[in-house]
C-alpha positions in Angstrom: 31.9 39.6 55.2 31.0 38.2 51.8 31.2 40.4 48.7 28.6 40.2 45.9 31.2 38.7 43.6 31.9 35.9 46.1 28.1 35.3 46.5 27.5 34.9 42.8 30.7 32.9 42.2 29.4 30.2 44.7 25.9 29.9 43.2 25.0 27.2 40.8 22.9 28.2 37.8 20.5 25.9 35.9 22.3 26.8 32.7 25.6 25.3 34.1 23.8 22.2 35.1 22.2 21.9 31.6 25.6 22.4 29.9 27.0 19.7 32.1 24.2 17.3 31.3 24.5 18.1 27.6 28.2 17.1 27.7 27.4 13.9 29.6 24.6 13.0 27.2 26.9 13.6 24.2 29.5 11.3 25.7 27.1 8.6 26.6 25.4 8.8 23.1 28.8 8.4 21.5 29.5 5.3 23.5 26.2 3.8 22.3 27.0 4.7 18.7 30.5 3.1 19.1 28.7 0.0 20.4 26.7 -0.3 17.2 29.9 0.1 15.1 31.6 -2.7 17.2 28.5 -4.9 16.8 28.5 -4.6 13.0 32.3 -5.1 12.8 32.2 -8.1 15.1 29.1 -9.9 13.7 29.2 -8.7 10.0 25.6 -7.7 10.1 23.5 -5.0 11.7 21.5 -5.4 14.9 17.9 -6.3 14.5 15.2 -3.7 14.9 14.4 -5.2 18.3 18.0 -5.0 19.4 18.2 -1.4 18.2 15.1 -0.5 20.1 16.4 -2.2 23.3 19.5 -0.1 23.0 17.4 3.0 22.5 15.5 2.2 25.7 18.8 1.5 27.5 20.1 4.9 26.3 16.9 6.7 27.4 17.0 5.0 30.8 20.6 5.9 31.4 20.1 9.5 30.3 17.0 9.8 32.4 18.9 8.5 35.4 21.7 11.0 34.9 19.2 13.8 34.4 17.6 12.8 37.8 21.0 13.1 39.4 21.6 16.5 37.8 18.2 17.8 38.9 18.7 16.5 42.5 22.1 18.1 42.7 20.6 21.4 41.5 17.8 21.2 44.0 20.1 20.4 46.9 22.3 23.4 45.9 19.5 25.9 45.3 16.9 24.5 47.7 14.2 24.2 45.0 13.4 22.5 41.8 13.7 24.1 38.4 11.1 23.5 35.7 13.5 24.9 33.1 16.1 22.4 34.1 13.7 19.5 33.9 12.4 20.7 30.5 16.0 21.2 29.2 17.0 17.7 30.3 14.0 16.2 28.5 14.9 18.1 25.4 18.5 17.0 25.6 17.4 13.3 26.0 15.1 13.6 23.0 17.9 15.1 20.9 20.4 12.5 22.0 18.0 9.6 21.1 17.3 11.1 17.7 21.1 11.6 17.1 21.7 8.0 18.2 19.1 6.6 15.8 20.2 8.8 12.9 23.9 7.9 13.3 23.1 4.2 13.9 21.0 4.0 10.7 23.7 5.7 8.7 26.4 3.4 10.1 24.3 0.3 9.4 23.5 1.3 5.9 27.2 2.1 5.2 28.3 -1.2 6.7 25.6 -3.0 4.7 26.7 -1.3 1.5 30.3 -2.3 2.2 29.4 -5.9 2.7 27.4 -6.0 -0.5 30.4 -4.5 -2.4 32.8 -7.0 -0.9 30.6 -9.9 -1.9 
């Protein structure tokens, strides 16, 4: 016989899936930011606007793919979809892209300023 505590401890909640996705998105976004730092350090100049937008698209695609996995895992566990989970994943993706762009612009401007000062 299953107790109510056992029942609820085995259930997966959308909030847990969102927290997991948020952690994944933060890790992936950080990897993309580190890629910009490496690019500037290696090449001595910032990536072009087109290159930056290609990276934004790649980040968006990767996060969307991971969100799909998270939503499918939730659906398999719960037997139904969650509109809140889908909306939450979209919000996290949007925030992650905004963070990536903000941090990338800051890094590029600092690196550019450092190069000007060294010249």
